[in-house]
N, C-alpha and C positions, 0 to 999 in steps of 0.2 A: 489158849492155843489159837494161833493165827488161822483165819479162814482161807480156804483155797481161792486163788485167782486163776482163771482158765488161761492156759498158754496162748490161746488164739488171740487174746487181747494184747499180747506183748509184741505187737508189730510196731514198726517205726511210725512216727507221726507224719501227717501230711504237712510238711514244713511251711508251705505257703499260708496255711491257716494260722500257724504260729506267728508268721511275719505280719499277717493282717491284724492279729490281736495286739501285737506290739505297736503297730501303726495306729490302731484305734486308741490305745492307751496314751500314746503321745498326743493325739488330737484332744482327748478328754482332759489332758493336763494343760491345754492351751497352745500346744505346738502345732505348727502347720505340717501337712503331709501331702506329698504328691504320690498318688496311688498308682504304681506301675507293677504291683505284685499279683493282683488277682485277675484271673481271666473271666471277668464279668462285664458284659456290655454296659457302657455308661449311658445307654439310651433306654427309654421306657418300652414296654410292650406296645405293639402297633395299635393304632386307634380302634380298628375293628375288633381286635381281641378284647380291649377294655369295654367296648360297647356290648359285646356278646356276654361278657361276665356280668355286667350290670343287668342286662336283660334276664340272665339266668337266675339272678337273685330275686327277681320280681315274681314270686309265686312258684318257682320251679323247685321241685324236690331235689336237694343236693344230697344224694345218698350214695350207697354202693352202686357200682356198675359191674358188669361181667368182669371177671378177672382178666380177660384178654383186652378189655376196653370197650368203650361205646362203639356199637357197630357202625354208626355214621362216621366216626373219626377214623376207624380202621379202613373204611372204604375210601375216605379222603386221602389218607396216607398212601394207600395202594395206587390211587390215581396220580399222586405226586410222582411216583416212580415212572409212570408212563410219560408224564409231562417233562420231567427233568432228564431222564436217562433213556427214554424209549423202551422201558422194560414193562411188559405186562406183568401184573402181580395179583395173585388171588388174595383178597383181604383176609382170608383164613390164616394166612401166614404172618399177619401183623399182630404183634402184642404190644399194647400200650403199657408203659412202665412209669414208676415214680422217679422221673429223671433217668438219664442214662446210667446213673450210679446203680439203681435197682436193676437195670437191664444187664449190667456186667455181672452183678451178683447172681441173678437168675441164670444167665447164660453159662457162667462158670459152674454153677451147681448142676445144671442139666447136662453139661457136656463132659465134665471131668470128675474123676473120683480122687479121693485122697491118695497120694503117692504118684499121681500122674505128673507129667512135666510139660510146662507151657513156655514156649520161647517168645521173647519180645525184645525189641531194640532198646538199647541204652545209649543215649538218654531217651526216656519215655515217661509217660504219665505215672506217677508213683502209686496211685491207687490200684493200678493193675496188679503190680507185684505184691502189694500189701493185702489186697483182698484174696489173691491166690494163696498167699502164705497162711492167712487166717483159716482158709478152707482145707489146709493140708496138702495143697497142690504146690509143686516146686516151680518157682519162676526161674527160667533160664535166660540170663541177660546176654544178648548179642551185642558185643562192643562195636557199635556202628560209629564210623568216623565221617568227617566232612566228605570224603571221597565216595561214601555210600549215601550221602545226603541224609545221614543220621536215620536211615531206614533199614529194615531187614532185607536181606537178599538171599537167594538160594545159596550163594557162595558162603555166606555167614552161617547158614543152617548146616551146610556140609561140614563145617568145622566141629559140630557137636559130635560126641562119641556115638550117639544113636539118635534116630529121628524122634522128635518130641511128640507128645500127644496133641498139642495145640500150638497155634501161632497167632499172636495178636499183631495186627498192622493198623496204624493210625495215619490217615492221610486226609487233610493236612495234620501234621503231628503237633503234639504238645510235648516239649517246649520249642522245637526247632522251626515249626511252621513249614517244613518241607513236605512235598507231595510225591506220591507214587503215580507215575504215568501209566498209560494203558498197557504198554509192552511190559513194564516192570510188574504191574498187577497180574497180568496174564502169566508171567513166569512164576510168581508166587502161588497163584491158583493151581497151575499145572504141577508144581513141586508138591504142594500139599495133597492134591488128589493122588498122585503117584505114590506118595509115602504114607498115605492114610492119616494125614494130619488135619485136625479140625481147625479151619480158618475162622478167626473172629475179626471182623473189619469195623473199626471205630471210625464213623463218618460224621461225627458231631459238628465238625467245622465246615462241612460242605455248604456252599453258598458264600462263604467268606474266602474267596480265591482271587488272586490278583494277576496271575500269569496264564492260567488255564483252568477250565472247569474240573471239578473232582470226578474221578472214576469210581463208580460203585462196584464193589465185589459182586453185587447182584447182577450186573451186566454180563459177568463171565462165569458165574457159578450159582447153582441152586443149593449147594451144600454148605455154603458159608453162612455164618451168623452175622448179620449186619445190624449195627447199633447206631441210633441217631438220637437227637435231642431237640427240644424246643428252646434250649437255653442260649445258644450262641447266635446263629443266623437270625432266629426268630425273636431274640432279645427277651426271653421269658425265663431267666435263670431261677428266680424265686418261686415260680409256679410249679416247679418240680414235676416236669412232664417230659417223657421221652418215649422211644419205641424201639422194638426189635423186629427184624424180618428173620423168621426162623425157617430152617429146613423142615420138611415133613416129619422126620423122625424125632424132632425135639418139641413139636407142638404140644402134645399132651404132657410130657414131663415139665415143661416150662409153665404150663397152665396150672398144674397141680402145685408146683412150688409157689407160684404167684398167689394162688388161693390161700395158702397157709401162711406165707410170709407177709403179704401186703393186703390181701382181700382184693383191692383194686387201686389203680392210680386215682388221685383226687378228681372227683366228678366235676367240680367247677372248672378246674384247669382243662379237663378234657373238652368241655363245652366251648370254652374260650379258644382252645388250641385249634379247633376246626376252622375258625375264622382266620387263623394266621396264614393259611395257604393262599388267601386272596389279597395279601398285603405286599405283593412283590415290589411295587414302586417305592413304598415307604422303607421297606427292608433294604432294598438295593441302595437307597440313599444313605442308610446307616453304613453299608459296606464301603461306599464312596468316602465316607468320613474316616473309616479305618484306613483306607488307602492313603489318605492325606497324612494321617498320623504316622503311618509306616514310612512315608517319604521323608517326613521330618526327622525321624530317628535314623534312618539309613543315611541321611545327608549329614546330620549333626553329630552323631555318636563318634564317627571317625575323628572329628575335630577335637574330641576329648581323649583321643588315644585308643578308643575302642573300635578298632578297624578290622577285627576278625569276627565277622558276623555270619550266621547261617542265612540262607537266601530269603527266608520268610515268604514263601510262595503263597501261603494261605494262613488261616487263623489270625490271631492278633498278638503274636509274640515275636520277639527277637532274642535269639540265643547267642550270647556274646562270650567269646574266649577272652578271659581277663588274666591269663597266666602271666602276661607282661607286668601286671600290677600286683598280683597276689597269688598265693597258693592256698588261700583259705577264703573261699567265696562266702562262707557263712559269716565270718568275722567282717569281711568287706561289706556285706549287706547291713550288718549291725551298725558299723561306723557310718555308712552312708545315710542311714535313717537318723542316727543321732546327730550327725554333724550338718547335714544339708536337707534333711526331711524328705528324702526319696526312699520309698519302699519298693524293693524288688526282691526276687526270689533266688536264693543260692542254688547253684547247679546240683548240689548233692541231693536235692529233693528228687531230681530226675535221673541221676546217675551216681549211685553211692560210691563207685570205684574211681571215677575220673571227674566228678562234678565239682571238685574244689577249685577247678580252674575255669568254671563257667558261671554265668548268671543269666537269668531270664527277665526281660522287660516285657510287660504287657502294655500294648497300645490301644486298649479298648476304651479308654476314657476320652476326654476332650482334647482337641488339637492344642489349645493354649497350655494345657498341662504338659504335653509332650515337649513343646518348645521351651517352657520354663525348666523342665527337668534336664533337658539337654544343656541349657545355659548353665545351670547349677553344676552339672557334672564337669563341664569345660572349666569353669572357674575353680572348682575343687581339685581336680586332678592336675591342673597346671600351677596350682599354688606352691 
């Protein structure tokens, strides 16, 4: 008799990870790969972070911490909100997590019950809807278009048959890189407050902004859940460290869930992460490099016929409409990897209904890689 497999595990894959595996297999077989698939900085952690980690390993007990995180790190994160956003923040409301991924899991578990409904823009980060589905929460995809800057709006929410229990907003967004301005964020905060909707604000790409600084939901509301990470701006992806700012009513529920699910975020990463906030000059240098990469792709991709691009206000992604070339972005990405060694992510990872006409390029790597990728695309698509 076959043994049972739980239904919660039958969620779609995170396709970008499948693409990365295929790219790694090509490399292992001796092929060359230009990696434009994964949203991972091609830069190391800042020097002071590495020094703090080395120092911590010299006789420091690397053990469990409080489930909410090291008190000194929580204080430093709270101070960050005053420095960046002018928001006073009680460190009690900060919870340190094992990457933003654990933050999303804990936030969704604390805020939503099975059968609840949570709205989010499509295209959007696939793990949102897949985690929600695994938890028995129904993701409601809002079909955002270029005219909406691929972001949720009150007008899109009004099209739902009933108000959802939650709304996820990501600014800058993955995959489109578009941002929500202050007026637009205020409109979403007001709508959620009036309709009794729990707002979850994904701010993990704050700091990587090219046209304007990011607006934190914390500037406008004490009821929102704000999630951030050390992975992107702070260039600490593999350290698996993030944080949440929680409203008062979710502090104890999130703490109890964290105690039982994770015990605590990695102690060594927490010690090192505290030093990251004093590395602004080095980190802003990284952002300047992303800006140069962005400029290369925005200039060169249209020469390859890819001229319908999202604005890429922030983060390190370009979301390209490739409908003039294909109606199957997954097959297009497979051929692109096989024929010219460029790894990119098909749009169906981010929008299961309309993503076959889109793909995402990550420009988190080196400028030379972006230039070479653009040249290969031009030669390939004009052949």
